[in-house]
PyMOL Python script that loads the backbone (N, CA, C, O; Angstrom):
from pymol import cmd

cmd.read_pdbstr("""\
ATOM      1  N   MET A   1      11.351 -11.860  -8.106  1.00  0.00           N
ATOM      2  CA  MET A   1      10.420 -10.906  -7.797  1.00  0.00           C
ATOM      3  C   MET A   1      11.107 -10.173  -6.505  1.00  0.00           C
ATOM      4  O   MET A   1      11.779 -10.595  -5.563  1.00  0.00           O
ATOM      5  N   SER A   2      10.586  -8.764  -6.930  1.00  0.00           N
ATOM      6  CA  SER A   2      10.989  -8.079  -5.877  1.00  0.00           C
ATOM      7  C   SER A   2       9.805  -7.899  -4.529  1.00  0.00           C
ATOM      8  O   SER A   2       8.624  -7.848  -4.871  1.00  0.00           O
ATOM      9  N   MET A   3      10.108  -7.811  -3.131  1.00  0.00           N
ATOM     10  CA  MET A   3       9.166  -8.008  -2.490  1.00  0.00           C
ATOM     11  C   MET A   3       8.762  -6.282  -2.000  1.00  0.00           C
ATOM     12  O   MET A   3       7.690  -5.992  -1.468  1.00  0.00           O
ATOM     13  N   LYS A   4       9.374  -5.720  -2.175  1.00  0.00           N
ATOM     14  CA  LYS A   4       9.425  -4.388  -2.377  1.00  0.00           C
ATOM     15  C   LYS A   4       7.905  -3.963  -3.649  1.00  0.00           C
ATOM     16  O   LYS A   4       7.809  -4.482  -4.761  1.00  0.00           O
ATOM     17  N   LEU A   5       7.038  -3.069  -3.145  1.00  0.00           N
ATOM     18  CA  LEU A   5       5.972  -2.845  -4.072  1.00  0.00           C
ATOM     19  C   LEU A   5       6.469  -1.681  -4.883  1.00  0.00           C
ATOM     20  O   LEU A   5       7.239  -0.898  -4.327  1.00  0.00           O
ATOM     21  N   THR A   6       6.071  -1.447  -6.309  1.00  0.00           N
ATOM     22  CA  THR A   6       6.322  -0.483  -6.994  1.00  0.00           C
ATOM     23  C   THR A   6       4.772   0.608  -6.406  1.00  0.00           C
ATOM     24  O   THR A   6       3.789   0.378  -5.701  1.00  0.00           O
ATOM     25  N   LYS A   7       5.418   2.117  -7.360  1.00  0.00           N
ATOM     26  CA  LYS A   7       4.402   2.958  -6.433  1.00  0.00           C
ATOM     27  C   LYS A   7       2.860   2.407  -7.598  1.00  0.00           C
ATOM     28  O   LYS A   7       1.802   2.793  -7.100  1.00  0.00           O
ATOM     29  N   GLU A   8       2.714   1.814  -8.629  1.00  0.00           N
ATOM     30  CA  GLU A   8       1.828   1.412  -8.907  1.00  0.00           C
ATOM     31  C   GLU A   8       0.989  -0.266  -8.257  1.00  0.00           C
ATOM     32  O   GLU A   8      -0.240  -0.232  -8.300  1.00  0.00           O
ATOM     33  N   GLU A   9       1.287  -0.892  -8.000  1.00  0.00           N
ATOM     34  CA  GLU A   9       1.237  -1.946  -7.093  1.00  0.00           C
ATOM     35  C   GLU A   9       0.735  -1.526  -5.517  1.00  0.00           C
ATOM     36  O   GLU A   9      -0.139  -2.068  -4.841  1.00  0.00           O
ATOM     37  N   TYR A  10       1.590  -0.382  -5.183  1.00  0.00           N
ATOM     38  CA  TYR A  10       1.029   0.167  -3.810  1.00  0.00           C
ATOM     39  C   TYR A  10      -0.408   1.057  -4.051  1.00  0.00           C
ATOM     40  O   TYR A  10      -1.106   1.162  -3.042  1.00  0.00           O
ATOM     41  N   ARG A  11      -0.773   1.526  -4.946  1.00  0.00           N
ATOM     42  CA  ARG A  11      -2.037   2.533  -5.389  1.00  0.00           C
ATOM     43  C   ARG A  11      -2.983   0.760  -5.833  1.00  0.00           C
ATOM     44  O   ARG A  11      -3.891   0.337  -5.117  1.00  0.00           O
ATOM     45  N   ALA A  12      -2.713   0.351  -6.526  1.00  0.00           N
ATOM     46  CA  ALA A  12      -3.544  -0.875  -6.715  1.00  0.00           C
ATOM     47  C   ALA A  12      -4.207  -1.715  -5.578  1.00  0.00           C
ATOM     48  O   ALA A  12      -5.339  -2.157  -5.775  1.00  0.00           O
ATOM     49  N   VAL A  13      -3.570  -1.956  -4.409  1.00  0.00           N
ATOM     50  CA  VAL A  13      -3.834  -2.825  -3.173  1.00  0.00           C
ATOM     51  C   VAL A  13      -4.802  -1.959  -2.425  1.00  0.00           C
ATOM     52  O   VAL A  13      -5.731  -2.372  -1.731  1.00  0.00           O
ATOM     53  N   ARG A  14      -4.438  -0.571  -2.673  1.00  0.00           N
ATOM     54  CA  ARG A  14      -5.412   0.527  -1.439  1.00  0.00           C
ATOM     55  C   ARG A  14      -6.184   0.477  -2.606  1.00  0.00           C
ATOM     56  O   ARG A  14      -7.011   1.328  -2.277  1.00  0.00           O
ATOM     57  N   LYS A  15      -6.416   0.242  -3.341  1.00  0.00           N
ATOM     58  CA  LYS A  15      -7.868   0.720  -4.290  1.00  0.00           C
ATOM     59  C   LYS A  15      -8.538  -0.685  -4.114  1.00  0.00           C
ATOM     60  O   LYS A  15      -9.672  -0.695  -3.636  1.00  0.00           O
ATOM     61  N   HIS A  16      -8.051  -1.661  -4.392  1.00  0.00           N
ATOM     62  CA  HIS A  16      -8.557  -3.117  -3.957  1.00  0.00           C
ATOM     63  C   HIS A  16      -8.950  -3.167  -2.559  1.00  0.00           C
ATOM     64  O   HIS A  16      -9.954  -3.832  -2.303  1.00  0.00           O
ATOM     65  N   LEU A  17      -8.290  -2.536  -1.527  1.00  0.00           N
ATOM     66  CA  LEU A  17      -9.017  -2.637  -0.365  1.00  0.00           C
ATOM     67  C   LEU A  17     -10.036  -1.747  -0.164  1.00  0.00           C
ATOM     68  O   LEU A  17     -10.663  -1.773   0.895  1.00  0.00           O
ATOM     69  N   ASN A  18     -10.312  -0.903  -1.097  1.00  0.00           N
ATOM     70  CA  ASN A  18     -11.732   0.229  -1.055  1.00  0.00           C
ATOM     71  C   ASN A  18     -11.180   1.124   0.095  1.00  0.00           C
ATOM     72  O   ASN A  18     -11.877   1.507   1.034  1.00  0.00           O
ATOM     73  N   TYR A  19      -9.822   1.428  -0.071  1.00  0.00           N
ATOM     74  CA  TYR A  19      -9.298   2.402   0.931  1.00  0.00           C
ATOM     75  C   TYR A  19      -9.099   3.930   0.309  1.00  0.00           C
ATOM     76  O   TYR A  19      -9.046   4.093  -0.910  1.00  0.00           O
ATOM     77  N   THR A  20      -9.025   4.706   0.964  1.00  0.00           N
ATOM     78  CA  THR A  20      -8.988   6.227   0.308  1.00  0.00           C
ATOM     79  C   THR A  20      -7.421   6.595   1.115  1.00  0.00           C
ATOM     80  O   THR A  20      -6.987   6.093   2.151  1.00  0.00           O
ATOM     81  N   GLN A  21      -6.835   7.559   0.305  1.00  0.00           N
ATOM     82  CA  GLN A  21      -5.346   7.783   0.963  1.00  0.00           C
ATOM     83  C   GLN A  21      -5.285   7.797   2.330  1.00  0.00           C
ATOM     84  O   GLN A  21      -4.439   7.253   3.039  1.00  0.00           O
ATOM     85  N   SER A  22      -6.382   8.557   2.710  1.00  0.00           N
ATOM     86  CA  SER A  22      -6.633   8.801   4.185  1.00  0.00           C
ATOM     87  C   SER A  22      -7.088   7.746   5.030  1.00  0.00           C
ATOM     88  O   SER A  22      -6.486   7.665   6.101  1.00  0.00           O
ATOM     89  N   HIS A  23      -7.778   7.116   4.875  1.00  0.00           N
ATOM     90  CA  HIS A  23      -8.189   5.729   5.377  1.00  0.00           C
ATOM     91  C   HIS A  23      -6.414   4.727   5.160  1.00  0.00           C
ATOM     92  O   HIS A  23      -6.058   3.808   5.897  1.00  0.00           O
ATOM     93  N   LEU A  24      -5.920   5.069   4.426  1.00  0.00           N
ATOM     94  CA  LEU A  24      -4.718   3.643   4.419  1.00  0.00           C
ATOM     95  C   LEU A  24      -3.612   4.682   5.479  1.00  0.00           C
ATOM     96  O   LEU A  24      -2.654   4.166   6.055  1.00  0.00           O
ATOM     97  N   ALA A  25      -3.827   5.677   5.562  1.00  0.00           N
ATOM     98  CA  ALA A  25      -2.553   6.452   6.660  1.00  0.00           C
ATOM     99  C   ALA A  25      -3.225   6.501   7.875  1.00  0.00           C
ATOM    100  O   ALA A  25      -2.704   7.212   8.735  1.00  0.00           O
ATOM    101  N   GLU A  26      -4.103   6.005   8.116  1.00  0.00           N
ATOM    102  CA  GLU A  26      -5.003   6.230   9.559  1.00  0.00           C
ATOM    103  C   GLU A  26      -4.605   4.626   9.863  1.00  0.00           C
ATOM    104  O   GLU A  26      -3.778   4.425  10.752  1.00  0.00           O
ATOM    105  N   VAL A  27      -5.052   3.733   9.301  1.00  0.00           N
ATOM    106  CA  VAL A  27      -4.624   2.383   9.051  1.00  0.00           C
ATOM    107  C   VAL A  27      -3.076   2.114   9.564  1.00  0.00           C
ATOM    108  O   VAL A  27      -2.922   1.408  10.560  1.00  0.00           O
ATOM    109  N   LEU A  28      -2.173   2.554   9.032  1.00  0.00           N
ATOM    110  CA  LEU A  28      -1.005   2.305   8.979  1.00  0.00           C
ATOM    111  C   LEU A  28      -0.180   3.453   9.615  1.00  0.00           C
ATOM    112  O   LEU A  28       1.004   3.540   9.291  1.00  0.00           O
ATOM    113  N   GLY A  29      -0.811   4.514  10.665  1.00  0.00           N
ATOM    114  CA  GLY A  29      -0.087   4.637  11.518  1.00  0.00           C
ATOM    115  C   GLY A  29       0.679   6.188  10.629  1.00  0.00           C
ATOM    116  O   GLY A  29       1.603   6.794  11.171  1.00  0.00           O
ATOM    117  N   LEU A  30       0.207   6.554   9.491  1.00  0.00           N
ATOM    118  CA  LEU A  30       0.903   7.708   8.422  1.00  0.00           C
ATOM    119  C   LEU A  30      -0.014   8.684   8.650  1.00  0.00           C
ATOM    120  O   LEU A  30      -0.955   8.713   9.443  1.00  0.00           O
ATOM    121  N   THR A  31       0.423   9.582   7.754  1.00  0.00           N
ATOM    122  CA  THR A  31       0.288  10.698   7.305  1.00  0.00           C
ATOM    123  C   THR A  31      -0.739  10.681   5.970  1.00  0.00           C
ATOM    124  O   THR A  31      -0.973   9.503   5.700  1.00  0.00           O
ATOM    125  N   ARG A  32      -1.360  11.503   5.138  1.00  0.00           N
ATOM    126  CA  ARG A  32      -2.281  11.197   4.095  1.00  0.00           C
ATOM    127  C   ARG A  32      -1.086  11.320   2.845  1.00  0.00           C
ATOM    128  O   ARG A  32      -0.812  10.595   1.889  1.00  0.00           O
ATOM    129  N   GLU A  33      -0.538  12.594   3.350  1.00  0.00           N
ATOM    130  CA  GLU A  33       0.853  13.026   2.501  1.00  0.00           C
ATOM    131  C   GLU A  33       1.745  12.025   2.158  1.00  0.00           C
ATOM    132  O   GLU A  33       2.205  12.093   1.018  1.00  0.00           O
ATOM    133  N   THR A  34       2.022  11.320   2.706  1.00  0.00           N
ATOM    134  CA  THR A  34       2.814  10.451   2.741  1.00  0.00           C
ATOM    135  C   THR A  34       2.418   9.185   2.087  1.00  0.00           C
ATOM    136  O   THR A  34       3.247   8.500   1.487  1.00  0.00           O
ATOM    137  N   ILE A  35       1.179   8.859   2.188  1.00  0.00           N
ATOM    138  CA  ILE A  35       0.614   7.677   1.002  1.00  0.00           C
ATOM    139  C   ILE A  35       0.507   8.558  -0.465  1.00  0.00           C
ATOM    140  O   ILE A  35       0.562   7.929  -1.522  1.00  0.00           O
ATOM    141  N   TYR A  36       0.368   9.902  -0.470  1.00  0.00           N
ATOM    142  CA  TYR A  36       0.421  10.518  -1.647  1.00  0.00           C
ATOM    143  C   TYR A  36       1.854  10.529  -2.489  1.00  0.00           C
ATOM    144  O   TYR A  36       2.142  10.412  -3.680  1.00  0.00           O
ATOM    145  N   ARG A  37       2.618  10.734  -1.241  1.00  0.00           N
ATOM    146  CA  ARG A  37       4.235  10.876  -1.920  1.00  0.00           C
ATOM    147  C   ARG A  37       4.912   9.482  -2.404  1.00  0.00           C
ATOM    148  O   ARG A  37       5.866   9.455  -3.182  1.00  0.00           O
ATOM    149  N   ARG A  38       4.162   8.059  -1.718  1.00  0.00           N
ATOM    150  CA  ARG A  38       4.597   7.124  -2.224  1.00  0.00           C
ATOM    151  C   ARG A  38       3.975   6.516  -3.412  1.00  0.00           C
ATOM    152  O   ARG A  38       4.397   5.557  -4.059  1.00  0.00           O
ATOM    153  N   GLU A  39       2.850   7.253  -3.617  1.00  0.00           N
ATOM    154  CA  GLU A  39       2.301   6.844  -4.773  1.00  0.00           C
ATOM    155  C   GLU A  39       2.406   7.487  -5.784  1.00  0.00           C
ATOM    156  O   GLU A  39       2.028   7.087  -6.885  1.00  0.00           O
ATOM    157  N   GLY A  40       2.755   8.206  -5.637  1.00  0.00           N
ATOM    158  CA  GLY A  40       3.544   9.604  -6.868  1.00  0.00           C
ATOM    159  C   GLY A  40       4.794   9.035  -6.748  1.00  0.00           C
ATOM    160  O   GLY A  40       5.357  10.003  -7.258  1.00  0.00           O
ATOM    161  N   GLY A  41       5.410   8.526  -6.583  1.00  0.00           N
ATOM    162  CA  GLY A  41       6.905   8.140  -6.865  1.00  0.00           C
ATOM    163  C   GLY A  41       8.423   9.576  -5.786  1.00  0.00           C
ATOM    164  O   GLY A  41       9.623   9.796  -5.952  1.00  0.00           O
ATOM    165  N   LYS A  42       7.517  10.038  -4.960  1.00  0.00           N
ATOM    166  CA  LYS A  42       8.368  11.196  -5.040  1.00  0.00           C
ATOM    167  C   LYS A  42       8.653  10.643  -3.274  1.00  0.00           C
ATOM    168  O   LYS A  42       9.109  11.558  -2.588  1.00  0.00           O
ATOM    169  N   GLU A  43       8.522   9.820  -2.804  1.00  0.00           N
ATOM    170  CA  GLU A  43       8.998   8.892  -1.309  1.00  0.00           C
ATOM    171  C   GLU A  43       9.285   7.135  -1.745  1.00  0.00           C
ATOM    172  O   GLU A  43       8.510   6.371  -2.321  1.00  0.00           O
ATOM    173  N   PRO A  44       9.909   7.017  -1.514  1.00  0.00           N
ATOM    174  CA  PRO A  44      10.280   5.523  -1.666  1.00  0.00           C
ATOM    175  C   PRO A  44       9.531   4.424  -0.906  1.00  0.00           C
ATOM    176  O   PRO A  44       9.410   4.526   0.315  1.00  0.00           O
ATOM    177  N   ILE A  45       9.174   3.691  -1.371  1.00  0.00           N
ATOM    178  CA  ILE A  45       8.324   2.585  -0.691  1.00  0.00           C
ATOM    179  C   ILE A  45       9.173   1.331  -0.405  1.00  0.00           C
ATOM    180  O   ILE A  45       9.489   0.465  -1.220  1.00  0.00           O
ATOM    181  N   THR A  46       9.549   1.406   1.179  1.00  0.00           N
ATOM    182  CA  THR A  46      10.800   0.155   1.881  1.00  0.00           C
ATOM    183  C   THR A  46      10.026  -0.771   1.609  1.00  0.00           C
ATOM    184  O   THR A  46       8.940  -0.766   1.028  1.00  0.00           O
ATOM    185  N   LEU A  47      10.972  -2.045   2.309  1.00  0.00           N
ATOM    186  CA  LEU A  47      10.067  -3.172   2.232  1.00  0.00           C
ATOM    187  C   LEU A  47       9.468  -3.025   3.347  1.00  0.00           C
ATOM    188  O   LEU A  47       8.470  -3.741   3.271  1.00  0.00           O
ATOM    189  N   GLU A  48       9.491  -2.521   4.328  1.00  0.00           N
ATOM    190  CA  GLU A  48       8.566  -2.417   5.735  1.00  0.00           C
ATOM    191  C   GLU A  48       7.703  -2.253   5.295  1.00  0.00           C
ATOM    192  O   GLU A  48       6.841  -3.097   5.539  1.00  0.00           O
ATOM    193  N   ALA A  49       7.266  -0.951   4.248  1.00  0.00           N
ATOM    194  CA  ALA A  49       6.230   0.085   4.079  1.00  0.00           C
ATOM    195  C   ALA A  49       5.496  -1.121   2.850  1.00  0.00           C
ATOM    196  O   ALA A  49       4.270  -1.222   2.797  1.00  0.00           O
ATOM    197  N   SER A  50       6.134  -1.721   2.197  1.00  0.00           N
ATOM    198  CA  SER A  50       5.411  -2.638   1.569  1.00  0.00           C
ATOM    199  C   SER A  50       4.752  -4.108   2.095  1.00  0.00           C
ATOM    200  O   SER A  50       3.882  -4.754   1.509  1.00  0.00           O
ATOM    201  N   ARG A  51       5.464  -4.469   3.453  1.00  0.00           N
ATOM    202  CA  ARG A  51       5.023  -5.156   4.194  1.00  0.00           C
ATOM    203  C   ARG A  51       3.770  -5.086   5.107  1.00  0.00           C
ATOM    204  O   ARG A  51       2.989  -5.970   5.461  1.00  0.00           O
ATOM    205  N   ALA A  52       3.829  -3.625   5.406  1.00  0.00           N
ATOM    206  CA  ALA A  52       2.921  -3.742   6.102  1.00  0.00           C
ATOM    207  C   ALA A  52       1.375  -3.405   5.393  1.00  0.00           C
ATOM    208  O   ALA A  52       0.307  -3.613   5.968  1.00  0.00           O
ATOM    209  N   LEU A  53       1.525  -2.842   4.025  1.00  0.00           N
ATOM    210  CA  LEU A  53       0.415  -2.938   3.271  1.00  0.00           C
ATOM    211  C   LEU A  53      -0.173  -4.308   2.672  1.00  0.00           C
ATOM    212  O   LEU A  53      -1.345  -4.513   2.357  1.00  0.00           O
ATOM    213  N   ARG A  54       1.119  -5.372   2.572  1.00  0.00           N
ATOM    214  CA  ARG A  54       0.500  -6.635   2.564  1.00  0.00           C
ATOM    215  C   ARG A  54      -0.578  -7.083   3.622  1.00  0.00           C
ATOM    216  O   ARG A  54      -1.757  -7.424   3.527  1.00  0.00           O
ATOM    217  N   TYR A  55       0.328  -6.940   4.692  1.00  0.00           N
ATOM    218  CA  TYR A  55      -0.187  -7.435   6.154  1.00  0.00           C
ATOM    219  C   TYR A  55      -1.501  -6.866   6.254  1.00  0.00           C
ATOM    220  O   TYR A  55      -2.197  -7.457   7.079  1.00  0.00           O
ATOM    221  N   GLU A  56      -2.068  -5.888   5.663  1.00  0.00           N
ATOM    222  CA  GLU A  56      -3.202  -5.134   5.611  1.00  0.00           C
ATOM    223  C   GLU A  56      -4.383  -5.727   4.722  1.00  0.00           C
ATOM    224  O   GLU A  56      -5.591  -5.691   4.957  1.00  0.00           O
ATOM    225  N   LEU A  57      -3.600  -6.372   3.462  1.00  0.00           N
ATOM    226  CA  LEU A  57      -4.410  -7.221   2.463  1.00  0.00           C
ATOM    227  C   LEU A  57      -5.014  -8.264   3.179  1.00  0.00           C
ATOM    228  O   LEU A  57      -6.207  -8.550   3.276  1.00  0.00           O
ATOM    229  N   VAL A  58      -3.871  -8.872   3.741  1.00  0.00           N
ATOM    230  CA  VAL A  58      -4.280 -10.186   4.119  1.00  0.00           C
ATOM    231  C   VAL A  58      -5.050 -10.166   5.266  1.00  0.00           C
ATOM    232  O   VAL A  58      -5.960 -10.992   5.333  1.00  0.00           O
ATOM    233  N   ALA A  59      -4.848  -9.257   6.353  1.00  0.00           N
ATOM    234  CA  ALA A  59      -5.987  -9.341   7.405  1.00  0.00           C
ATOM    235  C   ALA A  59      -7.436  -9.146   7.010  1.00  0.00           C
ATOM    236  O   ALA A  59      -8.430  -9.752   7.412  1.00  0.00           O
ATOM    237  N   GLN A  60      -7.289  -7.787   5.796  1.00  0.00           N
ATOM    238  CA  GLN A  60      -8.700  -7.638   5.606  1.00  0.00           C
ATOM    239  C   GLN A  60      -9.597  -8.282   4.399  1.00  0.00           C
ATOM    240  O   GLN A  60     -10.797  -8.150   4.158  1.00  0.00           O
ATOM    241  N   ARG A  61      -8.704  -8.934   3.811  1.00  0.00           N
ATOM    242  CA  ARG A  61      -9.412 -10.202   2.252  1.00  0.00           C
ATOM    243  C   ARG A  61      -8.940 -11.191   2.566  1.00  0.00           C
ATOM    244  O   ARG A  61      -9.523 -12.177   2.114  1.00  0.00           O
ATOM    245  N   GLY A  62      -7.785 -11.450   3.397  1.00  0.00           N
ATOM    246  CA  GLY A  62      -7.466 -12.963   3.103  1.00  0.00           C
ATOM    247  C   GLY A  62      -6.909 -13.207   2.087  1.00  0.00           C
ATOM    248  O   GLY A  62      -7.232 -14.279   1.576  1.00  0.00           O
ATOM    249  N   GLU A  63      -5.901 -12.400   1.385  1.00  0.00           N
ATOM    250  CA  GLU A  63      -5.538 -12.286  -0.090  1.00  0.00           C
ATOM    251  C   GLU A  63      -4.074 -12.541   0.029  1.00  0.00           C
ATOM    252  O   GLU A  63      -3.488 -11.707   0.720  1.00  0.00           O
ATOM    253  N   PHE A  64      -3.418 -13.395  -0.427  1.00  0.00           N
ATOM    254  CA  PHE A  64      -1.801 -13.223  -0.329  1.00  0.00           C
ATOM    255  C   PHE A  64      -1.495 -12.665  -1.747  1.00  0.00           C
ATOM    256  O   PHE A  64      -0.592 -11.841  -1.892  1.00  0.00           O
ATOM    257  N   THR A  65      -2.194 -13.079  -2.730  1.00  0.00           N
ATOM    258  CA  THR A  65      -1.553 -12.239  -4.069  1.00  0.00           C
ATOM    259  C   THR A  65      -1.955 -11.079  -4.340  1.00  0.00           C
ATOM    260  O   THR A  65      -3.160 -10.903  -4.159  1.00  0.00           O
ATOM    261  N   LEU A  66      -1.204  -9.986  -4.815  1.00  0.00           N
ATOM    262  CA  LEU A  66      -1.375  -8.856  -5.231  1.00  0.00           C
ATOM    263  C   LEU A  66      -2.701  -8.758  -6.306  1.00  0.00           C
ATOM    264  O   LEU A  66      -2.916  -9.740  -7.016  1.00  0.00           O
ATOM    265  N   PRO A  67      -3.590  -7.557  -6.417  1.00  0.00           N
ATOM    266  CA  PRO A  67      -4.167  -7.292  -7.976  1.00  0.00           C
ATOM    267  C   PRO A  67      -3.495  -7.035  -8.536  1.00  0.00           C
ATOM    268  O   PRO A  67      -2.481  -6.438  -8.176  1.00  0.00           O
ATOM    269  N   LYS A  68      -3.878  -7.512 -10.126  1.00  0.00           N
ATOM    270  CA  LYS A  68      -3.356  -6.820 -11.551  1.00  0.00           C
ATOM    271  C   LYS A  68      -3.356  -5.419 -11.205  1.00  0.00           C
ATOM    272  O   LYS A  68      -4.160  -4.807 -10.500  1.00  0.00           O
ATOM    273  N   VAL A  69      -1.981  -4.865 -12.016  1.00  0.00           N
ATOM    274  CA  VAL A  69      -2.007  -3.793 -11.876  1.00  0.00           C
ATOM    275  C   VAL A  69      -2.633  -3.044 -13.486  1.00  0.00           C
ATOM    276  O   VAL A  69      -2.756  -1.824 -13.592  1.00  0.00           O
TER     277      VAL A  69
END
""", "prot")
cmd.dss("prot")
cmd.show_as("cartoon", "prot")
cmd.util.cbc("prot")
cmd.orient("prot")
């Protein structure tokens, strides 16, 4: 299993957290456009970006597993 999230997984985690693209961008110190591009497959989701979103999932929900896509 790859540690990098797919665009579908990235979006599913954001939605599972009940975050808008704007809110996730604010939490991660990014722009909403960056989140939009990642979810649309126009910008690669790096290992670091995947980890940051996973850490947010754990911090907010105490969950270690990804939601179903």
